[in-house]
C-alpha positions in Angstrom: 27.9 4.7 -2.5 26.3 7.2 -0.3 22.0 6.9 0.3 20.1 9.9 0.5 16.7 9.2 1.4 14.2 12.3 1.0 11.3 13.2 2.9 8.7 12.5 0.5 9.9 9.1 -0.1 10.3 8.5 3.5 7.1 9.1 4.4 5.4 7.5 1.3 7.3 4.3 2.4 6.3 4.4 5.7 2.3 4.7 3.9 2.9 1.5 2.8 4.8 -0.2 5.4 2.8 -2.1 6.5 2.4 -4.5 2.3 5.4 -6.7 3.1 5.6 -7.5 -0.9 5.4 -3.8 -1.4 8.5 -3.1 0.8 10.5 -6.1 0.0 9.2 -5.7 -4.3 10.9 -1.8 -3.2 14.4 -3.2 -1.3 15.2 -5.6 -4.2 14.9 -2.8 -7.0 16.9 -0.4 -4.6 19.5 -3.0 -4.4 19.3 -3.3 -8.1 19.8 0.3 -8.6 23.0 0.4 -6.5 24.5 -2.4 -8.4 23.8 -1.1 -11.4 22.5 3.3 -11.2 21.8 3.9 -14.9 18.8 1.0 -15.2 15.5 3.4 -14.7 14.2 5.6 -17.9 15.0 9.4 -17.7 12.0 11.6 -17.1 10.8 14.1 -19.6 9.5 18.0 -18.4 10.5 19.5 -15.9 12.3 16.6 -14.0 14.8 15.7 -16.6 17.8 14.3 -14.9 15.4 12.4 -12.2 15.1 8.3 -13.2 11.9 6.3 -12.8 11.9 2.4 -11.8 8.6 0.2 -12.6 7.5 -1.3 -9.0 3.8 -2.4 -10.1 1.6 -0.1 -9.3 4.3 1.9 -7.7 7.0 4.9 -9.2 10.4 4.7 -6.9 11.9 7.8 -8.5 15.8 8.9 -7.9 18.8 10.5 -9.3 22.2 9.8 -8.9 25.1 11.4 -8.7 28.6 9.6 -10.5 30.8 12.6 -9.6 29.6 12.9 -5.8 28.9 8.5 -6.0 25.3 9.3 -4.0 21.8 8.1 -5.4 19.1 10.6 -4.1 15.7 8.5 -3.5 13.5 10.6 -4.3 10.2 9.6 -4.2 7.8 6.5 -3.9 4.2 6.2 -4.6 1.4 4.9 -6.9 1.7 6.1 -10.4 -1.7 8.1 -11.0 -0.5 10.1 -7.4 2.9 9.7 -7.9 3.0 12.6 -11.7 0.7 14.9 -10.3 2.8 15.7 -7.5 
């Protein structure tokens, strides 16, 4: 499986990199997504096709393409911030 990280995802992970626990939880959830890409809940509205995973109090937004066998890590940020983007 190919994993593509967006610029927004990289930027926000870098913002939280000093908190090792958050990064460890994020990595664990990414491994779970790789094992089963359909575990996330679909977003509604303009972002159809994207999924979210809850990593308290953060959200990880991603998309998965079965045809290309590609995981797109789109965004990672605090719950109050991520949906305002």
